[in-house]
FITIVO-547319 format. One record per residue (C-alpha): chain; z, y, x; residue in one letter. Coordinates in Angstrom, 3 decimals, padded with zeros to 6 digits. Example, Ala and Ser with C-alpha at 12.3 -4.5 7.8 and 13.67 -1.06 7.14 Angstrom:
% residues 2
<chain->A&z->007.800&y->-004.500&x->012.300&resn->A>
<chain->A&z->007.140&y->-001.060&x->013.670&resn->S>
% end
This chain:
% residues 327
<chain->A&z->000.056&y->-000.208&x->000.067&resn->M>
<chain->A&z->-000.700&y->003.663&x->001.014&resn->T>
<chain->A&z->001.477&y->006.347&x->000.641&resn->F>
<chain->A&z->000.477&y->009.974&x->001.085&resn->K>
<chain->A&z->003.175&y->012.045&x->002.755&resn->R>
<chain->A&z->000.674&y->014.983&x->003.184&resn->Y>
<chain->A&z->-002.863&y->015.620&x->003.438&resn->E>
<chain->A&z->-003.392&y->014.357&x->006.894&resn->S>
<chain->A&z->-000.772&y->011.846&x->006.973&resn->Y>
<chain->A&z->-000.560&y->008.413&x->005.209&resn->R>
<chain->A&z->001.949&y->005.308&x->005.384&resn->I>
<chain->A&z->000.835&y->002.050&x->004.968&resn->C>
<chain->A&z->003.140&y->-000.749&x->004.342&resn->V>
<chain->A&z->003.246&y->-004.075&x->002.437&resn->Q>
<chain->A&z->004.351&y->-003.558&x->-001.302&resn->R>
<chain->A&z->007.103&y->-006.166&x->-000.531&resn->E>
<chain->A&z->008.479&y->-003.938&x->002.237&resn->F>
<chain->A&z->008.324&y->-000.832&x->-000.073&resn->A>
<chain->A&z->010.114&y->-002.877&x->-002.994&resn->F>
<chain->A&z->012.848&y->-004.220&x->-000.476&resn->A>
<chain->A&z->013.252&y->-000.393&x->000.752&resn->L>
<chain->A&z->013.881&y->000.776&x->-002.986&resn->V>
<chain->A&z->016.270&y->-002.016&x->-003.568&resn->L>
<chain->A&z->018.268&y->-001.387&x->-000.494&resn->Y>
<chain->A&z->018.215&y->002.330&x->-001.162&resn->R>
<chain->A&z->019.650&y->001.701&x->-005.080&resn->F>
<chain->A&z->022.259&y->-001.081&x->-003.922&resn->A>
<chain->A&z->024.533&y->001.587&x->-002.209&resn->H>
<chain->A&z->024.632&y->005.298&x->-001.701&resn->P>
<chain->A&z->023.347&y->005.135&x->001.845&resn->R>
<chain->A&z->021.950&y->008.261&x->003.495&resn->S>
<chain->A&z->018.634&y->008.300&x->004.984&resn->Y>
<chain->A&z->019.975&y->008.646&x->008.406&resn->C>
<chain->A&z->021.969&y->005.490&x->008.180&resn->T>
<chain->A&z->018.920&y->003.852&x->006.728&resn->M>
<chain->A&z->016.594&y->005.035&x->009.591&resn->E>
<chain->A&z->018.870&y->002.975&x->012.067&resn->K>
<chain->A&z->018.509&y->-000.153&x->009.865&resn->K>
<chain->A&z->015.039&y->-000.155&x->009.152&resn->W>
<chain->A&z->013.425&y->001.533&x->012.410&resn->G>
<chain->A&z->011.574&y->004.081&x->010.255&resn->M>
<chain->A&z->011.363&y->007.656&x->010.363&resn->N>
<chain->A&z->013.759&y->008.948&x->007.405&resn->R>
<chain->A&z->011.030&y->011.443&x->005.846&resn->K>
<chain->A&z->008.642&y->008.355&x->005.966&resn->N>
<chain->A&z->011.259&y->006.140&x->004.235&resn->M>
<chain->A&z->012.003&y->008.977&x->001.586&resn->A>
<chain->A&z->008.137&y->009.452&x->000.792&resn->C>
<chain->A&z->007.682&y->005.575&x->000.347&resn->I>
<chain->A&z->010.862&y->005.485&x->-001.984&resn->I>
<chain->A&z->010.100&y->008.358&x->-003.927&resn->N>
<chain->A&z->006.467&y->007.425&x->-004.600&resn->Q>
<chain->A&z->006.931&y->003.632&x->-005.214&resn->F>
<chain->A&z->009.892&y->004.306&x->-007.692&resn->S>
<chain->A&z->007.477&y->006.811&x->-009.753&resn->T>
<chain->A&z->005.040&y->004.039&x->-009.612&resn->M>
<chain->A&z->007.340&y->001.527&x->-011.100&resn->L>
<chain->A&z->008.589&y->004.068&x->-013.909&resn->I>
<chain->A&z->004.920&y->004.730&x->-014.725&resn->S>
<chain->A&z->004.312&y->001.122&x->-015.332&resn->K>
<chain->A&z->007.574&y->000.041&x->-017.047&resn->F>
<chain->A&z->009.220&y->002.959&x->-018.919&resn->K>
<chain->A&z->007.324&y->002.868&x->-021.884&resn->Y>
<chain->A&z->007.817&y->-000.875&x->-022.306&resn->G>
<chain->A&z->011.654&y->-000.583&x->-021.858&resn->L>
<chain->A&z->012.123&y->002.211&x->-024.309&resn->E>
<chain->A&z->011.438&y->-000.521&x->-026.961&resn->F>
<chain->A&z->010.664&y->-003.947&x->-025.803&resn->D>
<chain->A&z->009.047&y->-005.565&x->-028.781&resn->S>
<chain->A&z->008.837&y->-008.941&x->-027.053&resn->R>
<chain->A&z->012.536&y->-009.012&x->-026.804&resn->Q>
<chain->A&z->012.716&y->-008.737&x->-030.585&resn->F>
<chain->A&z->010.210&y->-011.338&x->-031.599&resn->S>
<chain->A&z->010.733&y->-013.508&x->-034.754&resn->R>
<chain->A&z->011.822&y->-016.320&x->-032.441&resn->E>
<chain->A&z->014.054&y->-014.283&x->-030.553&resn->N>
<chain->A&z->015.638&y->-012.419&x->-033.389&resn->C>
<chain->A&z->016.442&y->-015.837&x->-034.951&resn->A>
<chain->A&z->018.201&y->-017.150&x->-031.688&resn->K>
<chain->A&z->020.142&y->-013.664&x->-031.444&resn->F>
<chain->A&z->021.437&y->-013.657&x->-034.882&resn->S>
<chain->A&z->022.578&y->-017.362&x->-034.628&resn->E>
<chain->A&z->024.166&y->-016.875&x->-031.302&resn->A>
<chain->A&z->026.007&y->-013.973&x->-032.487&resn->I>
<chain->A&z->027.293&y->-015.549&x->-035.744&resn->Y>
<chain->A&z->028.494&y->-018.754&x->-033.909&resn->E>
<chain->A&z->030.918&y->-016.339&x->-032.088&resn->Q>
<chain->A&z->031.901&y->-013.980&x->-034.698&resn->C>
<chain->A&z->031.751&y->-015.992&x->-037.882&resn->G>
<chain->A&z->031.125&y->-012.680&x->-039.929&resn->V>
<chain->A&z->027.444&y->-011.443&x->-040.062&resn->Y>
<chain->A&z->024.562&y->-013.704&x->-039.765&resn->K>
<chain->A&z->021.809&y->-011.170&x->-039.334&resn->N>
<chain->A&z->022.879&y->-009.001&x->-036.231&resn->I>
<chain->A&z->020.408&y->-009.370&x->-033.606&resn->I>
<chain->A&z->021.933&y->-006.778&x->-030.891&resn->G>
<chain->A&z->024.466&y->-004.194&x->-029.929&resn->F>
<chain->A&z->023.535&y->-000.299&x->-029.662&resn->I>
<chain->A&z->025.684&y->002.015&x->-027.669&resn->D>
<chain->A&z->025.410&y->005.119&x->-025.487&resn->R>
<chain->A&z->026.327&y->005.194&x->-021.771&resn->T>
<chain->A&z->026.998&y->008.331&x->-019.335&resn->M>
<chain->A&z->025.623&y->008.841&x->-015.695&resn->Q>
<chain->A&z->027.751&y->011.339&x->-014.114&resn->K>
<chain->A&z->025.844&y->013.805&x->-011.764&resn->V>
<chain->A&z->026.665&y->016.422&x->-009.381&resn->C>
<chain->A&z->028.266&y->019.582&x->-010.857&resn->C>
<chain->A&z->025.586&y->022.395&x->-010.864&resn->R>
<chain->A&z->026.011&y->025.686&x->-009.368&resn->T>
<chain->A&z->024.671&y->027.875&x->-012.128&resn->N>
<chain->A&z->026.909&y->028.248&x->-014.992&resn->N>
<chain->A&z->024.277&y->028.325&x->-017.472&resn->D>
<chain->A&z->022.779&y->025.042&x->-016.324&resn->E>
<chain->A&z->026.301&y->023.484&x->-015.998&resn->Q>
<chain->A&z->026.510&y->024.090&x->-019.665&resn->K>
<chain->A&z->023.575&y->021.865&x->-020.407&resn->H>
<chain->A&z->025.219&y->018.814&x->-018.465&resn->T>
<chain->A&z->028.599&y->019.274&x->-019.809&resn->G>
<chain->A&z->029.571&y->016.417&x->-022.270&resn->N>
<chain->A&z->032.648&y->018.211&x->-023.693&resn->G>
<chain->A&z->035.081&y->015.921&x->-022.069&resn->W>
<chain->A&z->037.976&y->017.443&x->-019.922&resn->K>
<chain->A&z->039.663&y->015.549&x->-017.124&resn->L>
<chain->A&z->042.334&y->016.694&x->-014.562&resn->Y>
<chain->A&z->043.089&y->020.323&x->-015.244&resn->S>
<chain->A&z->040.241&y->021.188&x->-017.490&resn->E>
<chain->A&z->037.489&y->020.032&x->-015.396&resn->Q>
<chain->A&z->034.363&y->019.217&x->-017.417&resn->H>
<chain->A&z->032.479&y->015.977&x->-016.413&resn->V>
<chain->A&z->028.857&y->016.657&x->-015.844&resn->H>
<chain->A&z->026.663&y->013.755&x->-017.086&resn->C>
<chain->A&z->023.272&y->012.847&x->-018.425&resn->I>
<chain->A&z->023.267&y->010.053&x->-021.568&resn->K>
<chain->A&z->021.230&y->007.348&x->-022.475&resn->Y>
<chain->A&z->021.291&y->004.923&x->-025.411&resn->Q>
<chain->A&z->020.593&y->001.067&x->-025.165&resn->A>
<chain->A&z->020.335&y->-001.923&x->-027.256&resn->I>
<chain->A&z->021.720&y->-005.000&x->-025.672&resn->G>
<chain->A&z->020.816&y->-008.598&x->-026.740&resn->T>
<chain->A&z->023.067&y->-011.711&x->-026.427&resn->P>
<chain->A&z->020.747&y->-012.970&x->-023.793&resn->D>
<chain->A&z->021.973&y->-010.508&x->-021.242&resn->G>
<chain->A&z->019.042&y->-008.226&x->-021.302&resn->I>
<chain->A&z->018.839&y->-004.608&x->-022.069&resn->T>
<chain->A&z->016.203&y->-004.682&x->-024.503&resn->S>
<chain->A&z->015.907&y->-000.852&x->-025.181&resn->T>
<chain->A&z->016.858&y->002.181&x->-023.017&resn->L>
<chain->A&z->016.101&y->005.655&x->-024.182&resn->V>
<chain->A&z->017.024&y->008.679&x->-022.284&resn->G>
<chain->A&z->018.049&y->010.889&x->-020.718&resn->P>
<chain->A&z->019.890&y->013.366&x->-022.967&resn->F>
<chain->A&z->022.023&y->016.260&x->-022.048&resn->I>
<chain->A&z->024.800&y->018.159&x->-023.486&resn->G>
<chain->A&z->027.610&y->016.783&x->-025.697&resn->S>
<chain->A&z->025.462&y->015.028&x->-028.090&resn->A>
<chain->A&z->026.864&y->012.785&x->-030.716&resn->H>
<chain->A&z->025.854&y->009.254&x->-030.796&resn->D>
<chain->A&z->024.309&y->009.396&x->-034.026&resn->A>
<chain->A&z->022.425&y->012.637&x->-033.244&resn->K>
<chain->A&z->021.112&y->010.922&x->-030.034&resn->V>
<chain->A&z->020.274&y->007.962&x->-032.594&resn->F>
<chain->A&z->018.126&y->010.184&x->-034.981&resn->D>
<chain->A&z->016.557&y->012.153&x->-032.134&resn->D>
<chain->A&z->015.051&y->009.323&x->-030.413&resn->T>
<chain->A&z->013.645&y->007.987&x->-033.836&resn->N>
<chain->A&z->015.252&y->004.469&x->-032.794&resn->T>
<chain->A&z->016.002&y->003.763&x->-036.314&resn->L>
<chain->A&z->012.124&y->004.535&x->-037.230&resn->D>
<chain->A&z->011.142&y->002.058&x->-034.589&resn->R>
<chain->A&z->013.549&y->-000.661&x->-035.808&resn->L>
<chain->A&z->012.483&y->-000.137&x->-039.197&resn->I>
<chain->A&z->008.743&y->-000.346&x->-038.400&resn->L>
<chain->A&z->009.382&y->-003.273&x->-036.164&resn->H>
<chain->A&z->011.870&y->-005.442&x->-038.334&resn->L>
<chain->A&z->009.628&y->-004.652&x->-041.372&resn->G>
<chain->A&z->006.733&y->-006.290&x->-039.371&resn->Q>
<chain->A&z->009.007&y->-009.391&x->-038.804&resn->L>
<chain->A&z->010.284&y->-009.735&x->-042.368&resn->G>
<chain->A&z->013.772&y->-010.226&x->-043.291&resn->P>
<chain->A&z->016.028&y->-013.239&x->-042.516&resn->L>
<chain->A&z->016.225&y->-013.989&x->-046.066&resn->T>
<chain->A&z->014.819&y->-012.262&x->-049.187&resn->P>
<chain->A&z->018.019&y->-010.641&x->-049.514&resn->Q>
<chain->A&z->019.103&y->-010.154&x->-045.844&resn->V>
<chain->A&z->017.450&y->-008.044&x->-043.346&resn->N>
<chain->A&z->018.058&y->-008.135&x->-039.557&resn->Y>
<chain->A&z->020.494&y->-005.434&x->-038.170&resn->R>
<chain->A&z->021.885&y->-004.072&x->-035.145&resn->I>
<chain->A&z->025.535&y->-003.300&x->-034.586&resn->Y>
<chain->A&z->027.130&y->-000.006&x->-033.296&resn->G>
<chain->A&z->030.344&y->001.999&x->-033.095&resn->D>
<chain->A&z->031.929&y->004.065&x->-035.653&resn->L>
<chain->A&z->029.748&y->007.061&x->-034.696&resn->E>
<chain->A&z->026.545&y->005.562&x->-036.281&resn->Y>
<chain->A&z->025.685&y->005.840&x->-039.807&resn->K>
<chain->A&z->025.559&y->002.811&x->-041.885&resn->K>
<chain->A&z->022.197&y->001.892&x->-043.081&resn->C>
<chain->A&z->019.842&y->-000.642&x->-043.797&resn->K>
<chain->A&z->019.291&y->-001.837&x->-040.370&resn->H>
<chain->A&z->022.500&y->-000.690&x->-038.765&resn->V>
<chain->A&z->026.110&y->-001.820&x->-039.305&resn->F>
<chain->A&z->029.235&y->-000.305&x->-037.961&resn->R>
<chain->A&z->033.061&y->-001.171&x->-037.936&resn->P>
<chain->A&z->035.112&y->-000.346&x->-041.110&resn->Y>
<chain->A&z->036.785&y->003.066&x->-041.454&resn->K>
<chain->A&z->040.282&y->003.265&x->-042.248&resn->E>
<chain->A&z->039.694&y->004.312&x->-045.710&resn->H>
<chain->A&z->037.209&y->001.466&x->-046.116&resn->E>
<chain->A&z->039.808&y->-001.126&x->-044.675&resn->I>
<chain->A&z->041.847&y->-000.247&x->-047.702&resn->R>
<chain->A&z->039.155&y->-001.124&x->-049.902&resn->I>
<chain->A&z->037.832&y->-004.324&x->-048.458&resn->H>
<chain->A&z->040.625&y->-006.763&x->-047.748&resn->A>
<chain->A&z->038.900&y->-008.348&x->-044.756&resn->N>
<chain->A&z->037.538&y->-005.221&x->-043.008&resn->G>
<chain->A&z->040.343&y->-005.210&x->-040.360&resn->K>
<chain->A&z->039.320&y->-008.974&x->-039.609&resn->Y>
<chain->A&z->035.632&y->-008.090&x->-039.224&resn->V>
<chain->A&z->036.377&y->-005.262&x->-037.035&resn->N>
<chain->A&z->038.367&y->-007.467&x->-034.778&resn->T>
<chain->A&z->035.849&y->-010.174&x->-034.716&resn->E>
<chain->A&z->032.955&y->-007.992&x->-034.054&resn->M>
<chain->A&z->034.661&y->-006.082&x->-031.341&resn->A>
<chain->A&z->035.005&y->-009.423&x->-029.362&resn->K>
<chain->A&z->031.360&y->-009.666&x->-029.153&resn->V>
<chain->A&z->030.208&y->-006.262&x->-029.085&resn->R>
<chain->A&z->032.004&y->-006.056&x->-025.683&resn->V>
<chain->A&z->028.481&y->-007.751&x->-024.499&resn->Q>
<chain->A&z->026.767&y->-004.426&x->-024.330&resn->V>
<chain->A&z->029.548&y->-003.001&x->-022.180&resn->E>
<chain->A&z->029.298&y->-005.719&x->-019.764&resn->I>
<chain->A&z->025.630&y->-004.906&x->-019.212&resn->E>
<chain->A&z->026.531&y->-001.126&x->-018.572&resn->F>
<chain->A&z->028.919&y->-002.607&x->-016.162&resn->G>
<chain->A&z->026.271&y->-004.741&x->-014.398&resn->K>
<chain->A&z->023.941&y->-001.751&x->-013.706&resn->V>
<chain->A&z->026.613&y->000.101&x->-011.530&resn->S>
<chain->A&z->028.275&y->-003.150&x->-010.217&resn->Q>
<chain->A&z->024.778&y->-004.268&x->-008.467&resn->Y>
<chain->A&z->023.054&y->-000.737&x->-008.125&resn->F>
<chain->A&z->025.907&y->001.686&x->-007.098&resn->K>
<chain->A&z->023.589&y->004.378&x->-006.251&resn->L>
<chain->A&z->023.401&y->005.407&x->-009.890&resn->C>
<chain->A&z->027.418&y->006.007&x->-009.750&resn->K>
<chain->A&z->027.307&y->008.304&x->-006.839&resn->S>
<chain->A&z->027.677&y->011.572&x->-008.568&resn->S>
<chain->A&z->027.309&y->013.598&x->-005.309&resn->Y>
<chain->A&z->023.690&y->012.043&x->-004.659&resn->I>
<chain->A&z->022.629&y->012.470&x->-008.284&resn->M>
<chain->A&z->021.521&y->016.076&x->-007.907&resn->K>
<chain->A&z->018.812&y->017.750&x->-010.145&resn->F>
<chain->A&z->017.463&y->019.919&x->-007.526&resn->K>
<chain->A&z->017.555&y->017.404&x->-004.757&resn->G>
<chain->A&z->015.625&y->014.593&x->-003.023&resn->N>
<chain->A&z->016.683&y->012.141&x->-005.960&resn->T>
<chain->A&z->015.887&y->011.971&x->-009.652&resn->N>
<chain->A&z->018.989&y->010.738&x->-011.594&resn->P>
<chain->A&z->017.273&y->009.666&x->-014.595&resn->A>
<chain->A&z->014.627&y->007.873&x->-012.576&resn->L>
<chain->A&z->017.356&y->006.078&x->-010.372&resn->V>
<chain->A&z->019.373&y->004.964&x->-013.770&resn->Y>
<chain->A&z->016.233&y->003.703&x->-015.560&resn->I>
<chain->A&z->015.052&y->001.702&x->-012.556&resn->L>
<chain->A&z->018.685&y->000.708&x->-011.892&resn->C>
<chain->A&z->018.714&y->-000.776&x->-015.587&resn->T>
<chain->A&z->015.279&y->-002.694&x->-015.029&resn->L>
<chain->A&z->016.278&y->-004.151&x->-011.825&resn->F>
<chain->A&z->019.581&y->-005.177&x->-013.490&resn->K>
<chain->A&z->017.214&y->-007.007&x->-016.159&resn->N>
<chain->A&z->015.217&y->-008.601&x->-013.318&resn->F>
<chain->A&z->018.665&y->-010.020&x->-011.845&resn->H>
<chain->A&z->019.483&y->-011.347&x->-015.083&resn->T>
<chain->A&z->015.966&y->-013.050&x->-015.428&resn->C>
<chain->A&z->016.565&y->-014.702&x->-012.085&resn->L>
<chain->A&z->020.225&y->-015.341&x->-011.926&resn->N>
<chain->A&z->021.460&y->-015.561&x->-015.489&resn->G>
<chain->A&z->023.995&y->-013.291&x->-017.404&resn->S>
<chain->A&z->027.550&y->-013.081&x->-017.720&resn->A>
<chain->A&z->027.108&y->-013.268&x->-021.276&resn->T>
<chain->A&z->025.757&y->-016.860&x->-021.279&resn->K>
<chain->A&z->029.152&y->-018.454&x->-021.457&resn->P>
<chain->A&z->029.854&y->-016.490&x->-024.498&resn->I>
<chain->A&z->026.451&y->-016.763&x->-026.597&resn->F>
<chain->A&z->024.761&y->-019.933&x->-024.608&resn->G>
<chain->A&z->021.409&y->-018.093&x->-024.622&resn->L>
<chain->A&z->019.450&y->-018.249&x->-021.354&resn->T>
<chain->A&z->017.325&y->-014.950&x->-020.424&resn->P>
<chain->A&z->013.699&y->-015.001&x->-020.448&resn->P>
<chain->A&z->012.113&y->-015.902&x->-017.206&resn->T>
<chain->A&z->011.038&y->-012.881&x->-014.945&resn->I>
<chain->A&z->007.248&y->-013.654&x->-015.566&resn->E>
<chain->A&z->007.767&y->-013.540&x->-019.266&resn->E>
<chain->A&z->010.120&y->-010.303&x->-019.113&resn->Y>
<chain->A&z->007.831&y->-008.473&x->-017.161&resn->I>
<chain->A&z->004.774&y->-009.467&x->-019.095&resn->S>
<chain->A&z->006.513&y->-008.089&x->-022.245&resn->G>
<chain->A&z->006.966&y->-004.944&x->-020.459&resn->L>
<chain->A&z->003.822&y->-004.175&x->-018.994&resn->M>
<chain->A&z->001.339&y->-002.271&x->-021.301&resn->R>
<chain->A&z->-000.556&y->000.878&x->-021.075&resn->E>
<chain->A&z->000.810&y->004.168&x->-022.229&resn->R>
<chain->A&z->-000.297&y->005.263&x->-025.788&resn->Q>
<chain->A&z->-001.897&y->008.452&x->-026.636&resn->K>
<chain->A&z->001.314&y->009.595&x->-028.365&resn->H>
<chain->A&z->003.662&y->007.375&x->-026.433&resn->D>
<chain->A&z->007.102&y->009.404&x->-026.444&resn->T>
<chain->A&z->010.701&y->008.905&x->-027.447&resn->I>
<chain->A&z->009.923&y->010.964&x->-030.498&resn->D>
<chain->A&z->006.748&y->009.127&x->-031.896&resn->N>
<chain->A&z->006.623&y->005.837&x->-033.357&resn->V>
<chain->A&z->003.106&y->005.644&x->-033.006&resn->D>
<chain->A&z->003.400&y->002.932&x->-030.102&resn->T>
<chain->A&z->005.111&y->000.589&x->-032.507&resn->I>
<chain->A&z->002.237&y->000.717&x->-034.880&resn->L>
<chain->A&z->-000.499&y->000.657&x->-031.997&resn->N>
<chain->A&z->001.249&y->-002.631&x->-030.810&resn->N>
<chain->A&z->001.819&y->-004.222&x->-033.987&resn->A>
<chain->A&z->-000.196&y->-007.375&x->-033.172&resn->S>
<chain->A&z->002.596&y->-008.126&x->-030.459&resn->N>
<chain->A&z->005.439&y->-007.725&x->-032.746&resn->L>
<chain->A&z->004.991&y->-010.803&x->-034.963&resn->V>
<chain->A&z->004.022&y->-013.084&x->-032.015&resn->Q>
<chain->A&z->005.821&y->-016.495&x->-032.206&resn->N>
<chain->A&z->004.090&y->-018.321&x->-029.245&resn->K>
<chain->A&z->005.847&y->-018.505&x->-025.899&resn->P>
<chain->A&z->004.601&y->-016.074&x->-023.391&resn->I>
<chain->A&z->002.601&y->-017.986&x->-020.653&resn->K>
% end
C-alpha cells in the first residue's frame, strides 16, 4: 500500500504492516516517539500511515456499523430472542439491548467550545466531565451490532435515540422481517430514559410497579441480562486503551477521538469473532465468523447514507430478510 505524506514523498508498506501499526497504536496510549524505537520508522511516517489507514477503514465499515442489517436477520433474531428468554424468563421477543456510552476527551481551552462537550455531570469540586457520546445496540452473541455517533452536549438518551432515527430504522427493518407471532413484535430493551413503544421496552417506573404486581420482578430479571451491553462497552476500553486516554483525545490534535472510538468498537467485534465473547456462558451463543461479520459490514455508501436518513435501510431491503447463511 502507498501512503502520501506530501506531494513528492510517498510511503510504501504492506497492508498487514499498516494494520498491525494501527492495532499497536490503539492498544495502548503510546507516543509516536516511543513507537519510533519499537518499529524502527520515523514517527511522522508512522503517523501518516496510521491516520490514512484508519480513515480508509472508517470509509469501508462505518456505514455498515451504524446498522448491521445482517446481524438482525430473521434467523439471528429468533436465536437472540430465545437465548434472552431462557435467561430472564420474562419477555420472549427481546433481541438486543440499547444504551449510550461516553468517551472522555481532553478539556478544550476555549470556554465556548467547552460548553459543547460538557455533559452536565460534575465531579470533584464542580469539575465537568468533557466527553462525546455514542449510542449502541448490543446483541447476545457479543457483537455491538449498531453504533451511531458521536454526539456532543448534555443530550438525553431518548433525544439521541430520536435524533438518530434509530427507531425508524428498527421499524423498517423489523417490519421487513415480520412479527415473531401475529400478536408479538421483536423489540429491543433499554433503560428508564427511553420511551416505551412498539419496538422498545424499558423497565417499569415506580408508579407502574404499583399497578403491575410483577413489575419489580421483571425489572430485576431484565437487569441481570441487560448487563451484557455494559460488558461490551467495557471490552472496548479493556483491549484498546487509547480511547480511554482523555489527554490524547484532542479535537485539534493529531488524533480524531470519534474515529478512534468507532474503530476500537469495530476491532472489539473482530476480536469477539475470533476469540469468543464473555457473554457466551450467559446466553450460549457463538458470534459470527470473522468472514461472515466483515461481509455483512461491507457495502457501498448510499446516496443519502447518514444517521438522519433511513433510505439506507430501504435501499438494502433485499438483504434484510435473507435467511441463508453467509458464504
